[in-house]
C-alpha positions as CSV (number, residue, x, y, z in Angstrom):
1,M,93.3,50.4,248.7
2,E,92.7,53.8,247.2
3,G,90.1,52.9,244.5
4,G,92.6,53.5,241.7
5,Q,93.1,57.1,242.7
6,Q,96.6,58.6,242.5
7,Y,97.5,59.9,245.9
8,S,100.6,61.0,247.7
9,S,101.1,60.5,251.4
10,P,100.7,63.6,253.6
11,R,103.9,64.6,255.4
12,T,103.0,67.5,257.7
13,V,100.4,67.8,260.5
14,E,98.4,70.1,258.3
15,E,98.5,67.7,255.3
16,V,97.5,64.8,257.6
17,F,94.6,66.8,259.0
18,R,93.5,67.8,255.4
19,D,93.6,64.0,254.5
20,F,91.6,63.2,257.7
21,K,89.0,65.8,256.8
22,G,88.6,64.6,253.3
23,R,88.2,61.0,254.3
24,R,85.8,62.0,257.1
25,A,83.6,64.0,254.7
26,A,83.5,61.0,252.4
27,L,82.4,58.7,255.2
28,I,79.8,61.1,256.5
29,K,78.4,61.4,253.0
30,A,78.2,57.6,252.6
31,L,76.4,57.3,256.0
32,T,74.0,60.2,255.6
33,T,73.4,61.7,252.1
34,D,74.2,58.5,250.1
35,V,72.9,56.1,252.8
36,E,70.6,54.3,250.4
37,E,73.3,53.7,247.9
38,F,75.7,52.6,250.7
39,F,73.1,50.2,252.1
40,H,72.5,48.5,248.7
41,Q,76.3,48.2,248.1
42,C,76.7,46.3,251.4
43,D,74.9,43.1,250.2
44,P,75.4,40.4,252.8
45,E,75.7,37.8,250.0
46,K,79.0,39.4,248.9
47,E,82.5,38.8,250.4
48,N,83.8,40.7,253.4
49,L,83.4,44.4,252.5
50,C,84.9,47.5,253.9
51,L,83.9,51.2,253.7
52,Y,86.7,53.4,252.4
53,G,86.9,57.1,252.5
54,F,89.3,59.0,250.3
55,P,91.0,62.4,250.8
56,S,89.1,63.5,247.7
57,E,85.8,63.2,249.7
58,Q,84.8,60.1,247.7
59,W,83.8,56.8,249.2
60,E,83.6,53.2,248.1
61,V,82.5,49.8,249.4
62,N,85.0,47.2,248.4
63,I,86.9,44.1,249.5
64,P,90.2,44.8,251.4
65,A,93.5,45.1,249.7
66,E,95.2,41.7,248.9
67,E,98.6,42.9,250.0
68,V,99.6,42.0,253.5
69,P,100.3,44.2,255.3
70,P,98.3,46.8,253.4
71,E,99.9,50.2,252.8
72,L,97.4,51.9,255.1
73,P,95.4,50.4,258.1
74,E,92.2,48.7,256.8
75,P,88.7,49.8,257.8
76,A,86.4,47.4,259.6
77,L,86.1,44.1,257.6
78,G,82.7,42.5,256.9
79,I,80.4,45.5,257.5
80,N,77.9,43.9,255.1
81,F,77.3,40.8,257.2
82,A,75.5,42.6,260.1
83,R,73.4,44.7,257.7
84,D,70.3,42.6,257.8
85,G,70.7,41.4,261.4
86,M,70.2,44.8,263.0
87,Q,68.0,47.8,262.7
88,E,69.3,50.0,259.9
89,K,70.1,53.0,262.2
90,D,72.0,50.8,264.6
91,W,74.0,49.2,261.8
92,I,74.8,52.7,260.4
93,S,75.9,53.8,263.9
94,L,78.1,50.7,264.2
95,V,79.7,51.4,260.9
96,A,80.2,55.1,262.0
97,V,82.0,54.0,265.2
98,H,84.3,51.7,263.2
99,S,84.9,54.5,260.7
100,D,86.0,56.9,263.4
101,A,88.5,54.3,264.7
102,W,89.8,53.7,261.2
103,L,90.2,57.5,260.5
104,L,92.3,57.9,263.7
105,S,94.4,54.9,262.8
106,V,95.1,56.2,259.3
107,S,96.0,59.7,260.7
108,F,98.3,58.3,263.4
109,Y,99.8,55.9,260.9
110,F,101.0,58.9,258.9
111,G,102.2,60.5,262.1
112,A,104.3,57.5,263.0
113,R,105.5,57.0,259.4
114,F,106.8,60.5,259.1
115,G,108.2,60.8,262.6
116,F,105.8,63.3,264.2
117,D,107.1,64.2,267.7
118,K,105.0,64.5,270.8
119,A,104.0,68.1,270.1
120,D,103.0,67.3,266.5
121,R,100.9,64.3,267.6
122,R,99.2,66.4,270.2
123,R,98.5,69.2,267.7
124,L,97.1,66.6,265.2
125,F,94.9,65.0,267.9
126,N,93.6,68.4,269.1
127,M,92.8,69.4,265.5
128,I,90.9,66.1,265.0
129,N,89.2,66.3,268.4
130,D,87.8,69.7,267.6
131,L,85.5,68.1,265.0
132,P,82.5,66.0,265.9
133,T,83.1,62.3,265.3
134,I,81.3,60.5,262.4
135,F,79.2,58.7,265.0
136,E,78.1,62.0,266.6
137,V,77.2,63.4,263.1
138,V,75.3,60.3,262.1
139,T,73.4,59.9,265.3
140,G,72.6,63.6,265.6
141,T,74.4,63.9,269.0
142,A,76.8,66.5,267.5
143,K,73.9,69.0,266.9
144,K,72.5,68.2,270.4
145,Q,75.9,68.8,272.0
146,Q,76.5,72.0,270.1
147,K,73.0,73.3,271.1
148,E,73.7,72.3,274.8
149,K,77.2,74.0,274.7
150,T,75.6,77.2,273.2
151,T,72.9,77.2,275.9
152,H,75.5,76.4,278.7
153,D,77.9,79.1,277.4
154,S,75.2,81.8,277.3
155,N,73.9,80.9,280.8
156,K,77.5,80.9,282.1
157,S,78.2,84.3,280.7
158,K,74.9,85.7,282.1
159,S,75.6,84.3,285.6
160,N,79.2,85.5,285.5
161,S,78.1,89.1,284.5
162,N,75.6,89.2,287.4
163,S,77.8,87.8,290.2
164,K,80.5,89.6,292.0
165,V,83.2,87.9,294.0
166,L,83.8,89.8,297.1
167,F,86.3,87.4,298.7
168,P,88.0,85.1,296.3
169,P,88.9,81.7,297.9
170,L,92.4,81.4,299.2
171,P,94.7,79.3,297.1
172,Y,95.0,76.6,299.8
173,S,91.3,76.4,300.8
174,N,89.0,73.6,299.6
175,V,86.2,76.1,298.8
């Protein structure tokens, strides 16, 4: 389901990654900037709803496609049913985790569909893995991890500049 938007399937690793980034940006927007609107659209009284992110960085809450199997893997079904049974931040985190899984499935669906070899799949995975997950962004752990990494890297470079190795360990030693 693409919300009526015209869209052509990506065919190269770069195009699939661009698709991934657009969909990811849309989902992050739904779960952060537009969270109140997203919350209201997920009425538990409605049918099974899914959160869709599009390459155009737009998002929508809608029922799944009627075609079976759908053209693309479907996002988590029924996100609206748990909305009122959990604390809002926990529910948003749960939707974020499922959104991460959906994004990966869409990207690797394209990889399989267009015959990416092992090297292309690895390159795509590495490009995706260099970005924080939606869950990390939504819960704030991405900022915390970046701060810790920066502190760790600066401490590491300071300790490396002050220490001298007089006798490097032998290649066969356990030291």
